N, C-alpha and C positions, 0 to 999 in steps of 0.2 A: 388481502389475502396473506395472510401471514403461515409458518407449519415448512412441516417436512418438504412441501411441496418449492416453495419460495427456495427456502438453503440450498434442497437441491441444484435448483437452476444457476444459483448462484456461485454455489460449489461451480460448477460445470462452466459457468463462464468464467470466472478466475480461474482454474485449471486451462482452457482453450485460449487467454489472453496471456498467460503467461509461457506456455506453449511458442505462440506465436510471437513474443517481443522474442527469443529462445531461437528459433530455429527460422524465420519470413522474414524476419525485420534488417537489411544492413545498413540502419544507420545507427551510423559511432552514436552517434548521440544517447543513442538507445542499448546503450551495451551494458550498462550493470544497473537496470530498472528490476526493481523485484515489485510483483504482485502479493498485497498483502493483505487484502480486502475487497470483497463487492457486493457495494449494501444493493437490494433494488428496490421498488416500489410498491407494495402493491399487489397490482393491474400483472405488473412484471412488463409494463412499457418503457422501463427507464430506469438503467444499470449506471453505478455510481462507484467508478475503477479505482482505489484507492491502491496509490504506487508509491515508493519510496528509490532514492536512490543513495549512492554514496558524493556525489554533485552535489556542491554549495553556491549559494551567488549566483550566477552568470550564466552558470553551467546546470546546474536546477533550473534556470526558468526555461532552459535552453531545449532539457530536455521534456517538458513542460511543451513546450513549442513544437517538440518530433512528434508527438504524442499527438495532440490534436490536431495536427497537419496526416498521421494513420489514423484517425480515426474513421475513419470510411472501407480503411483497407478492413481492417476490424472484423467491423461491424458486419461487411458483406462478407467474411470468412467465415464469422461467430452463423449467417445466416445459415449456412452450409453446410456446417457441421455441427449447431445446437437441434434442427429441423425439429423448431416452436413453432407456433402457429405465426406469433409475432417476434421481430428480429426486434431487442430493445434495444431503445437507442441510449446511447454510451459517451457522456463524460468523462475527464481523466481527476480525478483530487489527488492532491499530495499527502501525506500521510505522516503530519508530521508525531504521531505517538514513540517511535524510537527517541529522537531528540530531544521530550519531555520526559518520555523513562531514563537516558543520558542525567538530564538535569536533576531528575528529582533525587538518582543515583551518586551525582555528586555533591547534591546538598546534603546530605546522609554524611556522608563522612565528611562533612565538615563538622554537625553538629553530632553525631558517636566519635566517642576516643576510641584511638586505633586496638585491634584487638590483644596487643601485648603485652598493653596496658596494668598497671593496678586497677585488678574489676573494683576494691576498696577505695580508691582514692577519685572523688570526685573533681570535671573536669575546672572546679573552679578554685582549686585549695591548690597555691605554688609558691 
């Protein structure tokens, strides 16, 4: 199944999980978690919740462990709030798109001349 229903369910899950993380989770490891997207299987039985956090290294791994341990609680809350025939199994995946975007921006800054440089001058002319 593709289309509007799948998108609506994904959006509802994203909103509800984000709300749960802000209001119902009292684990300090989940304090700065952002739900960036939700991807669903076509039968709506499985949801992959993409998350991002400011934490790095070991703190990021702790955040992912905290999400995994809260998975049952979150799924149960989704079941009561979503009113679907089947509550999807959920999994969490760290979203690296923000890091990739920052890396691309850094690379572009390295190869493009600064805005205040002489536009007629090539970078290899010195």
